[in-house]
N, CA, C and O atoms as CSV, one atom per row, in Angstrom:
chain,resi,resn,atom,element,x,y,z
A,1,UNK,N,N,-12.205,-2.955,8.398
A,1,UNK,CA,C,-10.757,-2.953,8.348
A,1,UNK,C,C,-10.244,-3.889,7.255
A,1,UNK,O,O,-9.348,-3.529,6.492
A,2,UNK,N,N,-10.814,-5.084,7.183
A,2,UNK,CA,C,-10.387,-6.045,6.174
A,2,UNK,C,C,-10.762,-5.573,4.768
A,2,UNK,O,O,-10.043,-5.822,3.800
A,3,UNK,N,N,-11.910,-4.884,4.679
A,3,UNK,CA,C,-12.306,-4.340,3.373
A,3,UNK,C,C,-11.333,-3.267,2.896
A,3,UNK,O,O,-11.030,-3.175,1.707
A,4,UNK,N,N,-10.847,-2.456,3.839
A,4,UNK,CA,C,-9.884,-1.412,3.475
A,4,UNK,C,C,-8.577,-2.016,2.953
A,4,UNK,O,O,-8.002,-1.523,1.982
A,5,UNK,N,N,-8.120,-3.076,3.599
A,5,UNK,CA,C,-6.914,-3.765,3.137
A,5,UNK,C,C,-7.144,-4.370,1.756
A,5,UNK,O,O,-6.249,-4.348,0.911
A,6,UNK,N,N,-8.345,-4.909,1.524
A,6,UNK,CA,C,-8.685,-5.502,0.229
A,6,UNK,C,C,-8.657,-4.449,-0.876
A,6,UNK,O,O,-8.105,-4.688,-1.950
A,7,UNK,N,N,-9.253,-3.281,-0.614
A,7,UNK,CA,C,-9.235,-2.188,-1.595
A,7,UNK,C,C,-7.814,-1.683,-1.836
A,7,UNK,O,O,-7.439,-1.411,-2.976
A,8,UNK,N,N,-7.034,-1.558,-0.787
A,8,UNK,CA,C,-5.650,-1.103,-0.931
A,8,UNK,C,C,-4.826,-2.084,-1.778
A,8,UNK,O,O,-4.064,-1.671,-2.652
A,9,UNK,N,N,-4.985,-3.373,-1.513
A,9,UNK,CA,C,-4.296,-4.386,-2.316
A,9,UNK,C,C,-4.708,-4.303,-3.783
A,9,UNK,O,O,-3.875,-4.436,-4.680
A,10,UNK,N,N,-5.990,-4.084,-4.015
A,10,UNK,CA,C,-6.492,-3.973,-5.391
A,10,UNK,C,C,-5.821,-2.823,-6.120
A,10,UNK,O,O,-5.351,-2.994,-7.245
A,11,UNK,N,N,-5.771,-1.667,-5.502
A,11,UNK,CA,C,-5.173,-0.505,-6.152
A,11,UNK,C,C,-3.667,-0.653,-6.339
A,11,UNK,O,O,-3.126,-0.200,-7.348
A,12,UNK,N,N,-2.983,-1.276,-5.388
A,12,UNK,CA,C,-1.542,-1.482,-5.516
A,12,UNK,C,C,-1.245,-2.449,-6.663
A,12,UNK,O,O,-0.335,-2.210,-7.456
A,13,UNK,N,N,-2.007,-3.537,-6.753
A,13,UNK,CA,C,-1.810,-4.503,-7.837
A,13,UNK,C,C,-2.047,-3.856,-9.192
A,13,UNK,O,O,-1.251,-4.039,-10.114
A,14,UNK,N,N,-3.124,-3.106,-9.321
A,14,UNK,CA,C,-3.428,-2.440,-10.592
A,14,UNK,C,C,-2.341,-1.428,-10.935
A,14,UNK,O,O,-1.932,-1.333,-12.092
A,15,UNK,N,N,-1.872,-0.680,-9.958
A,15,UNK,CA,C,-0.829,0.323,-10.215
A,15,UNK,C,C,0.479,-0.331,-10.667
A,15,UNK,O,O,1.133,0.162,-11.586
A,16,UNK,N,N,0.857,-1.429,-10.030
A,16,UNK,CA,C,2.095,-2.107,-10.421
A,16,UNK,C,C,1.976,-2.685,-11.822
A,16,UNK,O,O,2.905,-2.567,-12.622
A,17,UNK,N,N,0.860,-3.301,-12.124
A,17,UNK,CA,C,0.683,-3.895,-13.450
A,17,UNK,C,C,0.668,-2.826,-14.527
A,17,UNK,O,O,1.272,-3.007,-15.585
A,18,UNK,N,N,-0.012,-1.716,-14.277
A,18,UNK,CA,C,-0.073,-0.658,-15.278
A,18,UNK,C,C,1.238,0.101,-15.416
A,18,UNK,O,O,1.516,0.652,-16.481
A,19,UNK,N,N,2.044,0.144,-14.370
A,19,UNK,CA,C,3.295,0.894,-14.450
A,19,UNK,C,C,4.443,0.086,-15.041
A,19,UNK,O,O,5.452,0.659,-15.449
A,20,UNK,N,N,4.304,-1.238,-15.093
A,20,UNK,CA,C,5.386,-2.043,-15.660
A,20,UNK,C,C,5.312,-2.012,-17.184
A,20,UNK,O,O,4.230,-1.977,-17.769
A,21,UNK,N,N,6.484,-2.026,-17.811
A,21,UNK,CA,C,6.577,-1.955,-19.262
A,21,UNK,C,C,7.173,-3.251,-19.785
A,21,UNK,O,O,8.375,-3.471,-19.639
A,22,UNK,N,N,6.362,-4.121,-20.395
A,22,UNK,CA,C,6.899,-5.398,-20.864
A,22,UNK,C,C,7.874,-5.247,-22.030
A,22,UNK,O,O,8.659,-6.161,-22.284
A,23,UNK,N,N,7.848,-4.137,-22.736
A,23,UNK,CA,C,8.741,-3.933,-23.867
A,23,UNK,C,C,10.164,-3.607,-23.436
A,23,UNK,O,O,11.090,-3.706,-24.241
A,24,UNK,N,N,10.349,-3.224,-22.193
A,24,UNK,CA,C,11.681,-2.846,-21.733
A,24,UNK,C,C,12.595,-4.039,-21.528
A,24,UNK,O,O,13.788,-3.853,-21.287
A,25,UNK,N,N,12.077,-5.260,-21.616
A,25,UNK,CA,C,12.925,-6.438,-21.425
A,25,UNK,C,C,13.730,-6.770,-22.670
A,25,UNK,O,O,14.634,-7.603,-22.599
A,26,UNK,N,N,13.439,-6.156,-23.797
A,26,UNK,CA,C,14.194,-6.416,-25.017
A,26,UNK,C,C,15.553,-5.753,-24.898
A,26,UNK,O,O,15.639,-4.553,-24.640
A,27,UNK,N,N,16.597,-6.513,-25.079
A,27,UNK,CA,C,17.936,-6.038,-24.781
A,27,UNK,C,C,18.641,-5.509,-26.005
A,27,UNK,O,O,19.843,-5.771,-26.030
A,28,UNK,N,N,18.224,-4.905,-26.905
A,28,UNK,CA,C,19.011,-4.394,-28.019
A,28,UNK,C,C,18.250,-4.505,-29.322
A,28,UNK,O,O,17.449,-5.419,-29.518
A,29,UNK,N,N,18.510,-3.566,-30.202
A,29,UNK,CA,C,17.797,-3.530,-31.463
A,29,UNK,C,C,18.399,-4.410,-32.521
A,29,UNK,O,O,17.749,-4.661,-33.537
A,30,UNK,N,N,19.632,-4.903,-32.333
A,30,UNK,CA,C,20.274,-5.670,-33.375
A,30,UNK,C,C,19.798,-7.119,-33.403
A,30,UNK,O,O,20.053,-7.810,-34.389
A,31,UNK,N,N,19.137,-7.598,-32.395
A,31,UNK,CA,C,18.679,-8.982,-32.353
A,31,UNK,C,C,17.408,-9.137,-33.180
A,31,UNK,O,O,16.646,-8.188,-33.360
A,32,UNK,N,N,17.200,-10.339,-33.672
A,32,UNK,CA,C,15.984,-10.597,-34.426
A,32,UNK,C,C,14.799,-10.668,-33.464
A,32,UNK,O,O,14.965,-10.767,-32.249
A,33,UNK,N,N,13.623,-10.616,-34.031
A,33,UNK,CA,C,12.427,-10.608,-33.193
A,33,UNK,C,C,12.277,-11.943,-32.460
A,33,UNK,O,O,11.824,-11.966,-31.316
A,34,UNK,N,N,12.648,-13.043,-33.097
A,34,UNK,CA,C,12.550,-14.338,-32.451
A,34,UNK,C,C,13.527,-14.452,-31.283
A,34,UNK,O,O,13.184,-15.005,-30.238
A,35,UNK,N,N,14.748,-13.930,-31.457
A,35,UNK,CA,C,15.725,-13.964,-30.364
A,35,UNK,C,C,15.274,-13.121,-29.179
A,35,UNK,O,O,15.549,-13.466,-28.030
A,36,UNK,N,N,14.588,-12.027,-29.450
A,36,UNK,CA,C,14.175,-11.156,-28.357
A,36,UNK,C,C,13.076,-11.785,-27.513
A,36,UNK,O,O,12.870,-11.369,-26.373
A,37,UNK,N,N,12.369,-12.772,-28.040
A,37,UNK,CA,C,11.349,-13.455,-27.245
A,37,UNK,C,C,11.965,-14.315,-26.152
A,37,UNK,O,O,11.327,-14.580,-25.133
A,38,UNK,N,N,13.217,-14.756,-26.363
A,38,UNK,CA,C,13.849,-15.674,-25.431
A,38,UNK,C,C,14.910,-15.018,-24.566
A,38,UNK,O,O,15.681,-15.722,-23.912
A,39,UNK,N,N,14.974,-13.715,-24.541
A,39,UNK,CA,C,15.954,-13.054,-23.683
A,39,UNK,C,C,15.510,-13.151,-22.237
A,39,UNK,O,O,14.316,-13.220,-21.947
A,40,UNK,N,N,16.468,-13.156,-21.340
A,40,UNK,CA,C,16.127,-13.270,-19.923
A,40,UNK,C,C,15.624,-11.927,-19.409
A,40,UNK,O,O,15.966,-10.868,-19.934
A,41,UNK,N,N,14.815,-12.001,-18.386
A,41,UNK,CA,C,14.275,-10.788,-17.795
A,41,UNK,C,C,15.302,-10.183,-16.847
A,41,UNK,O,O,16.162,-10.880,-16.310
A,42,UNK,N,N,15.196,-8.895,-16.657
A,42,UNK,CA,C,16.134,-8.209,-15.770
A,42,UNK,C,C,15.766,-8.477,-14.305
A,42,UNK,O,O,14.684,-8.979,-13.999
A,43,UNK,N,N,16.685,-8.134,-13.425
A,43,UNK,CA,C,16.448,-8.336,-11.991
A,43,UNK,C,C,15.289,-7.483,-11.495
A,43,UNK,O,O,14.522,-7.912,-10.633
A,44,UNK,N,N,15.162,-6.282,-12.034
A,44,UNK,CA,C,14.060,-5.418,-11.629
A,44,UNK,C,C,12.711,-6.001,-12.001
A,44,UNK,O,O,11.761,-5.932,-11.222
A,45,UNK,N,N,12.627,-6.576,-13.193
A,45,UNK,CA,C,11.371,-7.179,-13.609
A,45,UNK,C,C,11.058,-8.422,-12.790
A,45,UNK,O,O,9.897,-8.682,-12.475
A,46,UNK,N,N,12.090,-9.196,-12.441
A,46,UNK,CA,C,11.873,-10.361,-11.582
A,46,UNK,C,C,11.361,-9.928,-10.219
A,46,UNK,O,O,10.471,-10.560,-9.650
A,47,UNK,N,N,11.938,-8.832,-9.691
A,47,UNK,CA,C,11.505,-8.320,-8.396
A,47,UNK,C,C,10.031,-7.907,-8.448
A,47,UNK,O,O,9.254,-8.261,-7.561
A,48,UNK,N,N,9.648,-7.157,-9.488
A,48,UNK,CA,C,8.251,-6.734,-9.602
A,48,UNK,C,C,7.320,-7.918,-9.821
A,48,UNK,O,O,6.182,-7.900,-9.353
A,49,UNK,N,N,7.782,-8.939,-10.521
A,49,UNK,CA,C,6.953,-10.121,-10.729
A,49,UNK,C,C,6.719,-10.850,-9.416
A,49,UNK,O,O,5.603,-11.295,-9.146
A,50,UNK,N,N,7.765,-10.977,-8.589
A,50,UNK,CA,C,7.624,-11.644,-7.289
A,50,UNK,C,C,6.695,-10.833,-6.385
A,50,UNK,O,O,5.824,-11.390,-5.717
A,51,UNK,N,N,6.887,-9.522,-6.371
A,51,UNK,CA,C,6.027,-8.658,-5.555
A,51,UNK,C,C,4.575,-8.753,-6.023
A,51,UNK,O,O,3.660,-8.848,-5.205
A,52,UNK,N,N,4.369,-8.728,-7.336
A,52,UNK,CA,C,3.013,-8.792,-7.878
A,52,UNK,C,C,2.336,-10.098,-7.503
A,52,UNK,O,O,1.181,-10.094,-7.076
A,53,UNK,N,N,3.040,-11.221,-7.656
A,53,UNK,CA,C,2.436,-12.502,-7.303
A,53,UNK,C,C,2.206,-12.621,-5.803
A,53,UNK,O,O,1.232,-13.247,-5.384
A,54,UNK,N,N,3.067,-12.046,-4.991
A,54,UNK,CA,C,2.832,-12.027,-3.557
A,54,UNK,C,C,1.587,-11.231,-3.189
A,54,UNK,O,O,0.789,-11.650,-2.351
A,55,UNK,N,N,1.434,-10.077,-3.829
A,55,UNK,CA,C,0.239,-9.259,-3.583
A,55,UNK,C,C,-1.023,-9.956,-4.075
A,55,UNK,O,O,-2.074,-9.855,-3.443
A,56,UNK,N,N,-0.927,-10.664,-5.201
A,56,UNK,CA,C,-2.091,-11.401,-5.703
A,56,UNK,C,C,-2.463,-12.513,-4.726
A,56,UNK,O,O,-3.647,-12.759,-4.493
A,57,UNK,N,N,-1.465,-13.187,-4.151
A,57,UNK,CA,C,-1.746,-14.194,-3.134
A,57,UNK,C,C,-2.412,-13.597,-1.905
A,57,UNK,O,O,-3.346,-14.178,-1.353
A,58,UNK,N,N,-1.926,-12.429,-1.476
A,58,UNK,CA,C,-2.554,-11.747,-0.335
A,58,UNK,C,C,-3.979,-11.311,-0.675
A,58,UNK,O,O,-4.871,-11.381,0.170
A,59,UNK,N,N,-4.188,-10.862,-1.913
A,59,UNK,CA,C,-5.523,-10.462,-2.358
A,59,UNK,C,C,-6.473,-11.662,-2.317
A,59,UNK,O,O,-7.607,-11.552,-1.850
A,60,UNK,N,N,-6.001,-12.794,-2.806
A,60,UNK,CA,C,-6.821,-14.006,-2.799
A,60,UNK,C,C,-7.155,-14.419,-1.364
A,60,UNK,O,O,-8.302,-14.751,-1.065
A,61,UNK,N,N,-6.163,-14.398,-0.482
A,61,UNK,CA,C,-6.401,-14.766,0.923
A,61,UNK,C,C,-7.369,-13.807,1.592
A,61,UNK,O,O,-8.250,-14.224,2.345
A,62,UNK,N,N,-7.202,-12.521,1.316
A,62,UNK,CA,C,-8.114,-11.535,1.896
A,62,UNK,C,C,-9.528,-11.721,1.375
A,62,UNK,O,O,-10.489,-11.551,2.127
A,63,UNK,N,N,-9.674,-12.068,0.102
A,63,UNK,CA,C,-10.992,-12.329,-0.466
A,63,UNK,C,C,-11.644,-13.521,0.226
A,63,UNK,O,O,-12.835,-13.488,0.537
A,64,UNK,N,N,-10.861,-14.576,0.468
A,64,UNK,CA,C,-11.404,-15.733,1.170
A,64,UNK,C,C,-11.820,-15.383,2.592
A,64,UNK,O,O,-12.873,-15.817,3.058
A,65,UNK,N,N,-10.991,-14.593,3.284
A,65,UNK,CA,C,-11.349,-14.179,4.650
A,65,UNK,C,C,-12.602,-13.313,4.667
A,65,UNK,O,O,-13.446,-13.458,5.551
A,66,UNK,N,N,-12.727,-12.409,3.689
A,66,UNK,CA,C,-13.928,-11.578,3.624
A,66,UNK,C,C,-15.179,-12.416,3.385
A,66,UNK,O,O,-16.226,-12.152,3.977
A,67,UNK,N,N,-15.077,-13.417,2.529
A,67,UNK,CA,C,-16.256,-14.257,2.258
A,67,UNK,C,C,-16.576,-15.147,3.457
A,67,UNK,O,O,-17.739,-15.473,3.694
A,68,UNK,N,N,-15.551,-15.542,4.213
A,68,UNK,CA,C,-15.776,-16.384,5.387
A,68,UNK,C,C,-16.441,-15.600,6.519
A,68,UNK,O,O,-17.349,-16.109,7.175
A,69,UNK,N,N,-15.993,-14.368,6.749
A,69,UNK,CA,C,-16.517,-13.588,7.865
A,69,UNK,C,C,-17.777,-12.802,7.537
A,69,UNK,O,O,-18.386,-12.216,8.432
A,70,UNK,N,N,-18.172,-12.778,6.288
A,70,UNK,CA,C,-19.395,-12.024,5.926
A,70,UNK,C,C,-20.627,-12.878,6.007
A,70,UNK,O,O,-21.729,-12.400,5.737
């Protein structure tokens, strides 16, 4: 059961990372390249970042539990 949760977390994390587009945070073509590096991220990207880090924390905890019980 714990292994299934571990595999599911792995696939969800990979899917979220591969589906996110880091280039979409650039807010307009008229800004210089240096200015675009310092633009703030959108709310959607912040949400996905929080979800991703939460899933990574769960993945780490599940890995520790699997190593403890094996």
